C-alpha angles and dihedrals in degrees: 000000000000115000115223100203104148102065091051095046106059144004101257107206101071090055101035113136090354101103125086137158122235114245092245096217101108126119119313091258093058101033098093095046090047095049090056096044125115108190121212104207105212100156096111100041128100118236096264091050088050090054091052094047091051092051090053091045088056091053091049094047092048091051092050089049092051088058093054094107090053104054095177093053092045088051091051091049092055090042087060090046090055092048094047133087090259086086127084124206132028129328119298121253130232090254091057093047091054087062089071092071089071115101088216094061123146113043099184121226123189107204117197093161113163092006124132108244103220124184090251093054092049089048089054091051094045089053093048092051093042099050116080116227129222116246088208112109127203092198114122115224106248094211138052129251097035122086109189110215112259099201141022123195097212135078113258121198120206115199118219136190118217125198123204096167116166095354097138094246120202130198089257092050093052089051088056092057094076100087087054092055099048114004129184104248117239122197096209096113100040122106118219096243120071137011132304134250126205124191113217131190107231098159127046124186115195097161124151095024104126103227124206125192092281095053091047091052092047090051090050090053092049091054092045089054090049091051091048091053091047090054096046103039115125120267110269094028101131095172109137119242130204107303104165129045122183117197106168118167098002102116127067126207095246113101129198130172090256095047091044091055091047094051091049090051089052094050091048091053093045095051097038096244141117133219115252102185138021088260127068097288121125141180129204116254096191147013094246128066110222093228135040093200134022122182118200095163122151094017121138093242117171125200093276093056090047093049089049091053094044093050090049092050090050090054099040120096092243095073 
């Protein structure tokens, strides 16, 4: 008997033609994450529609998580998603369908590329990441013999990747990203029964945003605050913080005194170090590097940029 899982799992309209899969043919370091990624394309939506789409995404993710103990049923659910009008683009390939067998599928990616980041939109996103969600699901199992768990007594964290590619970021906009990266949780949306879910940004892509000295300094300050929050968080707080930063095509080859100082400040913040002398000498300021992965591919870096990065790597705790 065919199991109709999709219609019972999520309200379709907010997510219709918003989902897609990454091709999965990136560099070796990115291939695994890309292969497991499900992209929510939010570029064309106004803020209130973004809010509705995110709410539907929460229901879908909760339902998928409730099927974790039944991998074949979970795979069948996602096969129906891939065949539905929720997807945008051409038909999926056999290689893409094989990804559904992984228990870690999906890795969720929110894509806002080429979208103007208004204050209203950033407030919607800050609210989404700050409000804890209930793990309890009201979805009725559409098949017999499997009872999806209704409530879990623990906190569950869901890592998300967010893409702000070619969004014409300014220094002020970069400062407004902090509530997305480490929000203060609010319990206003949580029911008393069941566990809680918090969505956390662990990967941030700011590629193709030409960054002047002001933007690089704002980014350095953002990373410094993320490191400060990581170091000072309470014992037992397992919420993931930003781990990956992608910055492709943001730096030009021209180098002025001001831009050089800004680039050095950014490198120091990214590697968790501080300059000790006027020259390229650094010392570690902590036992944890703020980022696990930093991509500066396809930038016009000259020998001064590269020397700065190499010196920072030598001084960081990861070398």
